[in-house]
OpenMM code with the backbone's topology and positions (N, CA, C; nanometers):
from openmm import Vec3, app, unit

residues = "MET LEU ASP LEU GLN THR THR GLY VAL ASP ARG ASP ARG LEU LEU GLN LEU GLY GLN ALA SER THR ALA ARG LEU LYS GLN LEU ILE ALA ASP ILE GLY PRO PHE GLN VAL ARG PHE ASP PRO GLU LEU ARG ASP ARG TYR GLY ARG VAL ASN GLY GLU VAL PHE ASP ALA GLN GLY ARG SER LEU ALA ALA THR LEU VAL ALA GLU GLY TYR ALA ILE PRO THR LYS PRO ALA ASP THR PRO SER PRO PHE ARG GLU ILE ALA LEU GLN ALA LYS ALA GLU LYS ARG GLY LEU TRP ALA GLU ALA ALA ALA LYS SER MET ALA ALA TRP SER LYS TYR".split()
positions = [
    Vec3(-1.6862, -10.4070, 0.2177),
    Vec3(-1.5575, -10.3831, 0.2780),
    Vec3(-1.4488, -10.4322, 0.1824),
    Vec3(-1.3457, -10.3529, 0.1694),
    Vec3(-1.2332, -10.3911, 0.0850),
    Vec3(-1.1246, -10.4529, 0.1710),
    Vec3(-1.0721, -10.5647, 0.1260),
    Vec3(-0.9647, -10.6296, 0.1986),
    Vec3(-0.8775, -10.7061, 0.1005),
    Vec3(-0.7743, -10.7700, 0.1508),
    Vec3(-0.6803, -10.8424, 0.0666),
    Vec3(-0.7499, -10.9491, -0.0155),
    Vec3(-0.8434, -11.0183, 0.0439),
    Vec3(-0.9112, -11.1268, -0.0266),
    Vec3(-0.9918, -11.0753, -0.1465),
    Vec3(-1.0619, -10.9632, -0.1309),
    Vec3(-1.1445, -10.9127, -0.2399),
    Vec3(-1.0686, -10.8255, -0.3384),
    Vec3(-0.9587, -10.7641, -0.2965),
    Vec3(-0.8881, -10.6700, -0.3831),
    Vec3(-0.7533, -10.7188, -0.4320),
    Vec3(-0.6884, -10.8065, -0.3572),
    Vec3(-0.5525, -10.8443, -0.3909),
    Vec3(-0.4511, -10.7417, -0.3421),
    Vec3(-0.4990, -10.6404, -0.2708),
    Vec3(-0.4138, -10.5325, -0.2199),
    Vec3(-0.3990, -10.5511, -0.0694),
    Vec3(-0.2765, -10.5391, -0.0196),
    Vec3(-0.2569, -10.5634, 0.1236),
    Vec3(-0.3186, -10.4526, 0.2093),
    Vec3(-0.3401, -10.4855, 0.3336),
    Vec3(-0.4086, -10.3974, 0.4279),
    Vec3(-0.3413, -10.2617, 0.4410),
    Vec3(-0.2107, -10.2588, 0.4492),
    Vec3(-0.1404, -10.1318, 0.4668),
    Vec3(-0.1612, -10.0394, 0.3470),
    Vec3(-0.1589, -10.0960, 0.2261),
    Vec3(-0.1785, -10.0141, 0.1063),
    Vec3(-0.3228, -9.9653, 0.0986),
    Vec3(-0.4188, -10.0510, 0.1310),
    Vec3(-0.5578, -10.0071, 0.1331),
    Vec3(-0.5776, -9.8957, 0.2353),
    Vec3(-0.5127, -9.9075, 0.3498),
    Vec3(-0.5214, -9.8049, 0.4524),
    Vec3(-0.4662, -9.6722, 0.4001),
    Vec3(-0.3533, -9.6768, 0.3313),
    Vec3(-0.2949, -9.5543, 0.2737),
    Vec3(-0.3894, -9.4897, 0.1725),
    Vec3(-0.4489, -9.5713, 0.0858),
    Vec3(-0.5426, -9.5189, -0.0139),
    Vec3(-0.6637, -9.4564, 0.0542),
    Vec3(-0.7155, -9.5230, 0.1558),
    Vec3(-0.8297, -9.4708, 0.2295),
    Vec3(-0.7973, -9.3412, 0.3016),
    Vec3(-0.6789, -9.3323, 0.3585),
    Vec3(-0.6392, -9.2100, 0.4291),
    Vec3(-0.6254, -9.0923, 0.3334),
    Vec3(-0.5716, -9.1175, 0.2142),
    Vec3(-0.5583, -9.0102, 0.1145),
    Vec3(-0.6967, -8.9608, 0.0715),
    Vec3(-0.7896, -9.0522, 0.0500),
    Vec3(-0.9258, -9.0140, 0.0116),
    Vec3(-0.9962, -8.9390, 0.1244),
    Vec3(-0.9783, -8.9854, 0.2468),
    Vec3(-1.0391, -8.9204, 0.3627),
    Vec3(-0.9854, -8.7785, 0.3794),
    Vec3(-0.8558, -8.7614, 0.3618),
    Vec3(-0.7948, -8.6284, 0.3749),
    Vec3(-0.8532, -8.5321, 0.2718),
    Vec3(-0.8710, -8.5787, 0.1492),
    Vec3(-0.9276, -8.4925, 0.0451),
    Vec3(-1.0730, -8.4592, 0.0770),
    Vec3(-1.1505, -8.5556, 0.1239),
    Vec3(-1.2894, -8.5296, 0.1598),
    Vec3(-1.2974, -8.4273, 0.2729),
    Vec3(-1.2128, -8.4404, 0.3730),
    Vec3(-1.2113, -8.3436, 0.4832),
    Vec3(-1.1797, -8.2038, 0.4335),
    Vec3(-1.0871, -8.1935, 0.3388),
    Vec3(-1.0517, -8.0635, 0.2815),
    Vec3(-1.1716, -8.0039, 0.2063),
    Vec3(-1.2389, -8.0858, 0.1265),
    Vec3(-1.3568, -8.0380, 0.0538),
    Vec3(-1.4654, -7.9903, 0.1500),
    Vec3(-1.4893, -8.0658, 0.2562),
    Vec3(-1.5923, -8.0284, 0.3534),
    Vec3(-1.5557, -7.8981, 0.4229),
    Vec3(-1.4290, -7.8811, 0.4579),
    Vec3(-1.3851, -7.7586, 0.5249),
    Vec3(-1.4015, -7.6365, 0.4348),
    Vec3(-1.3868, -7.6568, 0.3038),
    Vec3(-1.3929, -7.5456, 0.2087),
    Vec3(-1.5306, -7.5234, 0.1471),
    Vec3(-1.6257, -7.6078, 0.1779),
    Vec3(-1.7523, -7.6079, 0.1048),
    Vec3(-1.8425, -7.4884, 0.1342),
    Vec3(-1.8410, -7.4375, 0.2554),
    Vec3(-1.9345, -7.3301, 0.2900),
    Vec3(-2.0748, -7.3861, 0.2985),
    Vec3(-2.1742, -7.3078, 0.2551),
    Vec3(-2.3113, -7.3584, 0.2594),
    Vec3(-2.3250, -7.4832, 0.1712),
    Vec3(-2.4038, -7.5785, 0.2178),
    Vec3(-2.4218, -7.7001, 0.1399),
    Vec3(-2.5644, -7.7490, 0.1502),
    Vec3(-2.5972, -7.8422, 0.0649),
    Vec3(-2.7309, -7.9004, 0.0621),
    Vec3(-2.7164, -8.0521, 0.0541),
    Vec3(-2.7986, -8.1227, 0.1297),
    Vec3(-2.8035, -8.2687, 0.1224),
    Vec3(-2.9330, -8.3049, 0.0521),
    Vec3(-2.9203, -8.3829, -0.0545),
    Vec3(-3.0384, -8.4266, -0.1289),
    Vec3(-3.0545, -8.5771, -0.1110),
    Vec3(-3.1785, -8.6171, -0.0821),
    Vec3(-3.2067, -8.7591, -0.0661),
    Vec3(-3.3549, -8.7841, -0.0856),
    Vec3(-3.3868, -8.9073, -0.1128),
    Vec3(-3.5259, -8.9506, -0.1238),
    Vec3(-3.5482, -9.0508, -0.0115),
    Vec3(-3.6280, -9.0157, 0.0888),
    Vec3(-3.6470, -9.1062, 0.2031),
    Vec3(-3.7130, -9.2383, 0.1651),
    Vec3(-3.7719, -9.2447, 0.0471),
    Vec3(-3.8343, -9.3692, 0.0019),
    Vec3(-3.7324, -9.4664, -0.0578),
    Vec3(-3.6187, -9.4149, -0.1032),
    Vec3(-3.5164, -9.5000, -0.1635),
    Vec3(-3.4174, -9.5438, -0.0566),
    Vec3(-3.4027, -9.6739, -0.0444),
    Vec3(-3.3126, -9.7288, 0.0565),
    Vec3(-3.2211, -9.8315, -0.0076),
    Vec3(-3.1012, -9.8458, 0.0514),
    Vec3(-3.0085, -9.9460, 0.0002),
    Vec3(-3.0448, -10.0834, 0.0556),
    Vec3(-2.9662, -10.1811, 0.0230),
    Vec3(-3.0001, -10.3183, 0.0644),
    Vec3(-2.9970, -10.3388, 0.2154),
    Vec3(-2.9398, -10.2427, 0.2889),
    Vec3(-2.9360, -10.2511, 0.4351),
    Vec3(-3.0440, -10.1662, 0.4999),
    Vec3(-3.1291, -10.1040, 0.4181),
    Vec3(-3.2373, -10.0221, 0.4699),
    Vec3(-3.1983, -9.8781, 0.4992),
    Vec3(-3.0762, -9.8385, 0.4609),
    Vec3(-3.0304, -9.7019, 0.4872),
    Vec3(-3.0774, -9.6062, 0.3785),
    Vec3(-3.1044, -9.4822, 0.4176),
    Vec3(-3.1363, -9.3768, 0.3222),
    Vec3(-3.0032, -9.3159, 0.2781),
    Vec3(-2.9816, -9.3129, 0.1488),
    Vec3(-2.8580, -9.2538, 0.0961),
    Vec3(-2.8864, -9.1155, 0.0422),
    Vec3(-2.7930, -9.0262, 0.0648),
    Vec3(-2.8062, -8.8904, 0.0153),
    Vec3(-2.6795, -8.8472, -0.0538),
    Vec3(-2.6847, -8.7282, -0.1082),
    Vec3(-2.5675, -8.6726, -0.1752),
    Vec3(-2.5517, -8.5276, -0.1318),
    Vec3(-2.4282, -8.4842, -0.1092),
    Vec3(-2.3985, -8.3488, -0.0629),
    Vec3(-2.3572, -8.2633, -0.1819),
    Vec3(-2.4164, -8.1433, -0.1896),
    Vec3(-2.3868, -8.0488, -0.2975),
    Vec3(-2.3414, -7.9165, -0.2372),
    Vec3(-2.2482, -7.8493, -0.3043),
    Vec3(-2.2041, -7.7179, -0.2574),
    Vec3(-2.3030, -7.6111, -0.3031),
    Vec3(-2.2749, -7.4845, -0.2697),
    Vec3(-2.3666, -7.3750, -0.3007),
    Vec3(-2.3861, -7.3563, -0.4513),
    Vec3(-2.2889, -7.4013, -0.5318),
    Vec3(-2.2996, -7.3913, -0.6773),
    Vec3(-2.3680, -7.5140, -0.7390),
    Vec3(-2.4116, -7.6083, -0.6548),
    Vec3(-2.4796, -7.7266, -0.7037),
    Vec3(-2.3882, -7.8397, -0.7471),
    Vec3(-2.2595, -7.8317, -0.7109),
    Vec3(-2.1642, -7.9376, -0.7473),
    Vec3(-2.1672, -8.0476, -0.6416),
    Vec3(-2.1720, -8.1690, -0.6879),
    Vec3(-2.1747, -8.2858, -0.6008),
    Vec3(-2.0359, -8.3144, -0.5445),
    Vec3(-2.0275, -8.3338, -0.4112),
    Vec3(-1.8992, -8.3711, -0.3528),
    Vec3(-1.8559, -8.5086, -0.4021),
    Vec3(-1.9498, -8.5995, -0.4201),
    Vec3(-1.9166, -8.7325, -0.4710),
    Vec3(-1.8560, -8.7228, -0.6102),
    Vec3(-1.9184, -8.6441, -0.6973),
    Vec3(-1.8657, -8.6278, -0.8335),
    Vec3(-1.7283, -8.5623, -0.8314),
    Vec3(-1.7086, -8.4681, -0.7409),
    Vec3(-1.5782, -8.4026, -0.7287),
    Vec3(-1.4709, -8.5023, -0.6884),
    Vec3(-1.5011, -8.5866, -0.5897),
    Vec3(-1.4038, -8.6877, -0.5458),
    Vec3(-1.3721, -8.7861, -0.6584),
    Vec3(-1.4715, -8.8274, -0.7342),
    Vec3(-1.4480, -8.9188, -0.8461),
    Vec3(-1.3642, -8.8492, -0.9530),
    Vec3(-1.3994, -8.7248, -0.9875),
    Vec3(-1.3272, -8.6506, -1.0914),
    Vec3(-1.1818, -8.6263, -1.0541),
    Vec3(-1.1554, -8.6091, -0.9248),
    Vec3(-1.0186, -8.5850, -0.8796),
    Vec3(-0.9417, -8.7146, -0.8560),
    Vec3(-1.0087, -8.8277, -0.8710),
    Vec3(-0.9416, -8.9562, -0.8540),
    Vec3(-0.9312, -9.0036, -0.7101),
    Vec3(-1.0154, -8.9509, -0.6219),
    Vec3(-1.0114, -8.9927, -0.4813),
    Vec3(-1.1263, -9.0851, -0.4442),
    Vec3(-1.2083, -9.1203, -0.5412),
    Vec3(-1.3177, -9.2154, -0.5198),
    Vec3(-1.3485, -9.2812, -0.6532),
    Vec3(-1.4002, -9.4019, -0.6457),
    Vec3(-1.4456, -9.4691, -0.7668),
    Vec3(-1.5878, -9.5190, -0.7428),
    Vec3(-1.6705, -9.5140, -0.8457),
    Vec3(-1.8081, -9.5616, -0.8309),
    Vec3(-1.8098, -9.7085, -0.7914),
    Vec3(-1.9098, -9.7461, -0.7153),
    Vec3(-1.9179, -9.8849, -0.6700),
    Vec3(-1.9932, -9.9743, -0.7663),
    Vec3(-2.0635, -9.9150, -0.8614),
    Vec3(-2.1341, -9.9964, -0.9600),
    Vec3(-2.0322, -10.0560, -1.0572),
    Vec3(-2.0552, -10.1766, -1.1050),
    Vec3(-1.9655, -10.2365, -1.2048),
    Vec3(-1.9568, -10.1488, -1.3297),
    Vec3(-1.8460, -10.1559, -1.4000),
    Vec3(-1.8212, -10.0708, -1.5162),
    Vec3(-1.9271, -10.0857, -1.6246),
    Vec3(-1.9923, -10.1994, -1.6336),
    Vec3(-2.0930, -10.2191, -1.7377),
    Vec3(-2.2332, -10.1752, -1.6950),
    Vec3(-2.2464, -10.1174, -1.5764),
    Vec3(-2.3739, -10.0680, -1.5255),
    Vec3(-2.3789, -9.9168, -1.5442),
    Vec3(-2.4886, -9.8636, -1.5978),
    Vec3(-2.4977, -9.7185, -1.6144),
    Vec3(-2.4752, -9.6456, -1.4820),
    Vec3(-2.3939, -9.5425, -1.4854),
    Vec3(-2.3652, -9.4639, -1.3664),
    Vec3(-2.3350, -9.3213, -1.4099),
    Vec3(-2.3868, -9.2223, -1.3364),
    Vec3(-2.3543, -9.0838, -1.3719),
    Vec3(-2.2059, -9.0524, -1.3523),
    Vec3(-2.1348, -9.1372, -1.2789),
    Vec3(-1.9947, -9.1128, -1.2504),
    Vec3(-1.8986, -9.1888, -1.3434),
    Vec3(-1.9507, -9.2769, -1.4265),
    Vec3(-1.8653, -9.3634, -1.5083),
    Vec3(-1.7651, -9.2852, -1.5933),
    Vec3(-1.8131, -9.1898, -1.6696),
    Vec3(-1.7236, -9.1160, -1.7600),
    Vec3(-1.6194, -9.0349, -1.6842),
    Vec3(-1.6603, -8.9719, -1.5741),
    Vec3(-1.5612, -8.8928, -1.5006),
    Vec3(-1.4596, -8.9826, -1.4308),
    Vec3(-1.5004, -9.1029, -1.3922),
    Vec3(-1.4062, -9.1985, -1.3329),
    Vec3(-1.3039, -9.2429, -1.4367),
    Vec3(-1.3507, -9.2714, -1.5569),
    Vec3(-1.2593, -9.3134, -1.6637),
    Vec3(-1.1622, -9.2018, -1.7011),
    Vec3(-1.2108, -9.0784, -1.7013),
    Vec3(-1.1241, -8.9643, -1.7326),
    Vec3(-1.0194, -8.9446, -1.6235),
    Vec3(-1.0599, -8.9559, -1.4971),
    Vec3(-0.9648, -8.9422, -1.3860),
    Vec3(-0.8563, -9.0491, -1.3952),
    Vec3(-0.8977, -9.1704, -1.4293),
    Vec3(-0.8007, -9.2799, -1.4436),
    Vec3(-0.7055, -9.2518, -1.5591),
    Vec3(-0.7589, -9.2106, -1.6731),
    Vec3(-0.6758, -9.1831, -1.7909),
    Vec3(-0.5753, -9.0713, -1.7650),
    Vec3(-0.6171, -8.9730, -1.6864),
    Vec3(-0.5302, -8.8580, -1.6570),
    Vec3(-0.4483, -8.8767, -1.5301),
    Vec3(-0.4579, -8.9965, -1.4701),
    Vec3(-0.3813, -9.0322, -1.3500),
    Vec3(-0.3961, -8.9285, -1.2382),
    Vec3(-0.5209, -8.8921, -1.2128),
    Vec3(-0.5490, -8.7967, -1.1054),
    Vec3(-0.5596, -8.8683, -0.9719),
    Vec3(-0.5261, -8.7991, -0.8664),
    Vec3(-0.5442, -8.8496, -0.7303),
    Vec3(-0.4825, -8.9862, -0.7097),
    Vec3(-0.5653, -9.0817, -0.6673),
    Vec3(-0.5165, -9.2157, -0.6380),
    Vec3(-0.4780, -9.2932, -0.7637),
    Vec3(-0.5156, -9.2417, -0.8803),
    Vec3(-0.4781, -9.3084, -1.0052),
    Vec3(-0.3344, -9.2753, -1.0454),
    Vec3(-0.2665, -9.1923, -0.9684),
    Vec3(-0.1261, -9.1619, -0.9965),
    Vec3(-0.0469, -9.2925, -0.9965),
    Vec3(0.0658, -9.2913, -1.0577),
    Vec3(0.1449, -9.4135, -1.0798),
    Vec3(0.1533, -9.5081, -0.9608),
    Vec3(0.1900, -9.4575, -0.8450),
    Vec3(0.2110, -9.5462, -0.7300),
    Vec3(0.0822, -9.6152, -0.6866),
    Vec3(-0.0264, -9.5410, -0.6853),
    Vec3(-0.1525, -9.5975, -0.6384),
    Vec3(-0.2244, -9.6771, -0.7467),
    Vec3(-0.1982, -9.6441, -0.8732),
    Vec3(-0.2720, -9.7070, -0.9826),
    Vec3(-0.2551, -9.8584, -0.9843),
    Vec3(-0.1368, -9.9066, -0.9514),
    Vec3(-0.1151, -10.0510, -0.9513),
    Vec3(-0.2033, -10.1184, -0.8467),
    Vec3(-0.2158, -10.0559, -0.7300),
    Vec3(-0.3008, -10.1113, -0.6248),
    Vec3(-0.4478, -10.1042, -0.6661),
    Vec3(-0.4905, -9.9918, -0.7193),
    Vec3(-0.6309, -9.9743, -0.7568),
    Vec3(-0.6683, -10.0646, -0.8737),
    Vec3(-0.5773, -10.0811, -0.9660),
    Vec3(-0.6064, -10.1643, -1.0836),
    Vec3(-0.6314, -10.3094, -1.0433),
    Vec3(-0.5778, -10.3497, -0.9294),
    Vec3(-0.5943, -10.4876, -0.8841),
    Vec3(-0.7399, -10.5201, -0.8527),
    Vec3(-0.8202, -10.4196, -0.8189),
    Vec3(-0.9577, -10.4497, -0.7820),
    Vec3(-1.0623, -10.3633, -0.8502),
    Vec3(-1.0220, -10.2536, -0.9111),
    Vec3(-1.1195, -10.1658, -0.9733),
    Vec3(-1.1625, -10.2183, -1.1098),
    Vec3(-1.2902, -10.2056, -1.1400),
    Vec3(-1.3417, -10.2451, -1.2710),
    Vec3(-1.3361, -10.1276, -1.3684),
    Vec3(-1.2779, -10.0165, -1.3265),
    Vec3(-1.2676, -9.8991, -1.4135),
    Vec3(-1.1296, -9.8903, -1.4715),
] * unit.nanometer
topology = app.Topology()
chain = topology.addChain("A")
for resn in residues:
    res = topology.addResidue(resn, chain)
    for name in ("N", "CA", "C"):
        topology.addAtom(name, app.Element.getBySymbol(name[0]), res)
C-alpha cells in the first residue's frame, strides 16, 4: 500500500494519481475486445495469490501498455531484472502519463525509476 509514510506524497495526490491510472485502465479494458489471461497456477505471490496477465487479441500486454504510457510503474526495484524496466524508463524520460510535469514530482518522491 502506498501512503504518505512510504512515499512522501500526501493522500490527496496519491488518490489523484490512482484515479488517473484507473481511468486509463478502464479505457483500455473497454477497448480491448477479445482478450486472454495468462497465468501459471503453480506460481503464487507471497500472499498465496495466483497472478496473471491480460493480453489483447494482438498479444499485447495491458500491464506493458500501462507502463509504456506512464500510468503504471513496475513494483520491482530498479536494480532487479524486469521485462518492464526499459519501457518504464522510456515513459519517464518522455514524460508520458503520470510522468508529466505535475505528477512527476509526486512520483519521483517514491519511485525507484
